[in-house]
C-alpha positions as CSV (number, residue, x, y, z in Angstrom):
1,M,-0.1,0.3,0.1
2,K,2.7,2.6,0.7
3,K,4.5,1.6,-2.4
4,L,1.6,2.4,-4.3
5,S,0.8,5.2,-2.4
6,L,4.6,6.3,-3.0
7,I,4.0,5.8,-7.2
8,I,0.6,7.7,-7.2
9,C,2.0,10.5,-5.8
10,L,5.8,10.6,-8.0
11,I,3.3,10.3,-11.4
12,F,0.6,13.4,-9.7
13,T,3.9,15.5,-9.3
14,S,5.9,14.3,-12.3
15,A,2.0,15.6,-14.1
16,V,2.4,18.6,-12.1
17,F,6.2,19.9,-13.2
18,A,6.1,18.6,-16.9
19,Q,3.4,21.5,-17.1
20,V,5.8,24.1,-15.3
21,Q,7.6,26.0,-18.3
22,V,10.7,27.9,-17.3
23,R,11.6,30.8,-19.7
24,P,14.3,33.4,-19.8
25,G,13.6,36.9,-21.5
26,F,13.7,40.8,-21.1
27,K,12.4,43.7,-20.7
28,A,12.5,47.5,-21.4
29,G,10.8,51.2,-21.4
30,L,10.3,54.4,-19.6
31,N,9.8,55.0,-16.5
32,A,8.0,58.6,-15.5
33,A,9.8,59.2,-12.1
34,T,9.3,61.6,-9.1
35,V,10.1,62.0,-5.6
36,T,7.4,62.9,-3.2
37,N,6.7,66.0,-1.3
38,I,9.5,68.2,-2.6
39,D,8.0,71.6,-4.0
40,N,8.3,72.4,-7.9
41,S,8.7,69.1,-9.0
42,T,7.7,67.4,-11.9
43,R,8.1,63.5,-13.1
44,K,11.5,62.8,-14.9
45,V,11.4,60.4,-18.1
46,G,13.9,57.7,-17.8
47,F,15.0,54.2,-18.9
48,Q,13.9,51.1,-17.1
49,G,15.0,47.5,-18.4
50,A,15.4,43.9,-16.6
51,M,16.4,40.1,-17.7
52,F,14.4,37.9,-16.0
53,L,13.4,34.2,-15.7
54,N,9.7,33.6,-15.5
55,I,8.6,30.3,-14.5
56,H,4.6,29.2,-15.1
57,F,2.7,27.0,-13.6
58,P,-0.2,25.4,-14.3
59,K,-3.4,27.3,-14.5
60,I,-3.4,31.0,-13.8
61,Y,0.0,31.8,-11.7
62,E,3.5,32.6,-12.8
63,L,6.5,33.7,-11.0
64,Q,9.1,35.8,-12.4
65,I,12.5,36.8,-11.0
66,E,14.0,40.0,-12.3
67,A,17.2,41.8,-12.5
68,S,16.7,45.7,-13.5
69,Y,18.1,48.8,-14.0
70,S,16.0,52.0,-13.4
71,N,16.7,55.7,-13.9
72,Q,14.8,57.7,-11.7
73,G,14.5,60.8,-9.6
74,F,12.4,63.8,-10.4
75,G,12.7,67.1,-13.1
76,R,12.2,70.4,-11.6
77,D,10.9,73.5,-13.3
78,N,12.9,76.7,-13.3
79,F,11.1,79.0,-10.0
80,T,11.0,82.3,-8.2
81,I,11.0,82.9,-4.5
82,S,9.5,86.1,-2.9
83,N,11.3,87.7,-0.1
84,P,8.1,88.2,2.5
85,Y,10.2,91.2,4.2
86,D,11.1,93.2,1.6
87,G,9.3,91.9,-1.5
88,E,12.2,90.9,-3.6
89,I,12.1,88.0,-5.8
90,Y,14.5,85.4,-6.4
91,R,14.7,83.5,-9.3
92,Y,16.0,79.6,-9.2
93,S,17.1,77.4,-12.2
94,G,15.7,74.1,-11.8
95,N,18.1,71.0,-12.0
96,D,16.5,67.7,-12.6
97,V,18.2,64.9,-10.2
98,S,18.7,61.4,-11.8
99,I,19.0,58.1,-9.7
100,H,20.4,55.3,-11.2
101,Y,19.4,52.2,-9.3
102,I,20.0,48.5,-10.0
103,G,17.9,46.1,-8.0
104,A,16.2,42.4,-8.1
105,S,12.1,42.1,-7.8
106,I,9.7,39.2,-7.6
107,S,7.0,39.7,-10.0
108,N,3.8,37.7,-9.0
109,K,1.4,37.3,-12.0
110,F,-2.4,35.7,-12.4
111,F,-4.0,34.7,-15.4
112,F,-7.2,35.2,-14.5
113,I,-8.8,33.9,-17.7
114,P,-7.7,31.1,-19.1
115,D,-5.6,31.3,-22.8
116,V,-6.0,34.7,-22.5
117,G,-2.8,37.0,-22.1
118,L,-4.5,39.5,-19.9
119,H,-2.7,39.6,-16.4
120,F,-1.9,41.3,-13.1
121,L,0.8,41.6,-11.2
122,V,2.1,42.4,-7.7
123,G,5.8,42.1,-6.0
124,P,8.4,43.6,-3.9
125,S,11.9,45.1,-4.7
126,L,15.1,45.7,-3.4
127,E,17.3,48.1,-5.3
128,I,20.7,49.8,-4.8
129,N,21.4,53.6,-6.2
130,V,24.7,53.2,-8.1
131,S,25.1,56.7,-8.7
132,D,23.0,60.1,-9.0
133,N,24.3,63.5,-9.5
134,T,23.4,64.8,-6.3
135,N,26.8,64.7,-4.4
136,G,25.5,61.8,-2.1
137,D,22.3,63.0,-0.6
138,I,20.6,59.9,-1.7
139,I,20.3,57.4,0.6
140,P,22.2,54.1,-1.0
141,I,19.0,51.3,-1.0
142,D,15.3,51.6,-1.7
143,I,12.7,49.5,-1.0
144,A,9.6,49.3,-3.4
145,F,6.1,47.3,-4.2
146,F,4.8,47.1,-7.7
147,A,1.6,46.1,-8.7
148,G,0.3,46.9,-12.7
149,I,-1.9,45.3,-15.7
150,G,-0.5,43.7,-18.7
151,Y,-1.4,41.5,-21.9
152,E,0.6,38.6,-23.8
153,F,0.5,37.4,-27.0
154,P,1.4,34.1,-28.1
155,M,4.3,34.5,-29.3
156,G,5.8,35.7,-25.9
157,L,5.8,39.1,-26.8
158,G,3.8,41.4,-24.1
159,L,2.8,44.9,-22.6
160,E,3.2,45.9,-19.2
161,A,2.1,49.2,-16.9
162,R,3.2,49.5,-13.1
163,Y,3.3,51.8,-10.7
164,K,6.3,51.7,-8.4
165,Q,6.2,53.1,-4.9
166,G,9.1,53.4,-2.6
167,F,9.4,53.0,1.4
168,V,12.7,54.1,2.4
169,D,13.3,58.2,2.9
170,V,15.3,59.1,-0.2
171,R,17.5,61.7,2.1
172,D,20.8,59.9,3.3
173,D,21.3,59.8,6.6
174,F,17.6,61.0,7.3
175,Y,16.8,58.3,9.9
176,N,20.0,58.9,12.5
177,N,20.9,62.7,11.7
178,N,19.4,65.0,14.2
179,Y,19.1,67.6,11.0
180,Y,16.2,65.3,9.6
181,D,14.4,64.3,13.3
182,N,10.7,65.6,13.2
183,D,11.9,67.1,17.1
184,Y,14.5,69.4,15.7
185,T,13.7,72.8,15.2
186,F,15.3,75.2,13.0
187,G,14.7,79.1,14.1
188,N,12.1,78.9,16.4
189,E,9.6,76.1,17.8
190,N,7.3,76.1,15.1
191,D,9.4,75.8,12.0
192,Y,10.6,72.6,11.2
193,Y,13.9,72.0,9.2
194,Y,12.2,69.7,7.4
195,N,8.5,69.4,7.2
196,G,8.2,65.6,8.5
197,N,6.5,64.5,5.1
198,N,9.0,61.6,3.6
199,K,10.5,61.9,0.5
200,L,9.8,58.9,-1.8
201,N,10.3,57.2,-4.9
202,S,7.3,57.2,-7.1
203,V,7.3,55.4,-10.5
204,F,5.5,54.7,-13.6
205,Q,6.8,52.5,-15.6
206,L,5.9,51.6,-18.9
207,S,7.5,48.3,-20.8
208,V,7.5,46.2,-23.9
209,Y,8.9,42.1,-22.5
210,Y,9.7,39.4,-24.8
211,K,9.9,35.7,-23.1
212,F,12.1,33.2,-25.0
213,K,10.9,29.7,-25.8
214,F,13.0,26.6,-25.8
């Protein structure tokens, strides 16, 4: 009886894994990125791409492991500030902040309609800042969560739109520097050096991808 149960279990396991498909691929596209709670900021357009390994399980689920590059940051328009004491106008030129991340993410894809390429996706990502143009003012690591929607054609070509939200304040030393402490005052007790609102990555991503079939 035990041998029969073992044989049945092995047959069932083999049948399941026979339907599992592992396919490598790549994706490329554009970001529309910004950092939250920054005055006079706009979304910055940048390149993003990834290599991935896609594991397709039976029915509705795929697990996709990605190694990615993403150019993020924010744009800034030219702006003016008026001195409230003498009315003098100060004009400033807006300069884009550009942050280059490499990272790893896990995309969980759900195909709710059989044999139709429409799918939803969610997952976490861990990204490392490899360079930026802020003289070291950006924290080295970001942790983010993304969600989106996509469509995949039978030949393995697909389109995806994602929204990615960071959860780590991008300012370097924000978590251990007194200047960034919400209890620190600058000038008088009512004015915080920073207003306490976190500066977080916020990114819309549009991608084209292709999965190879062997």
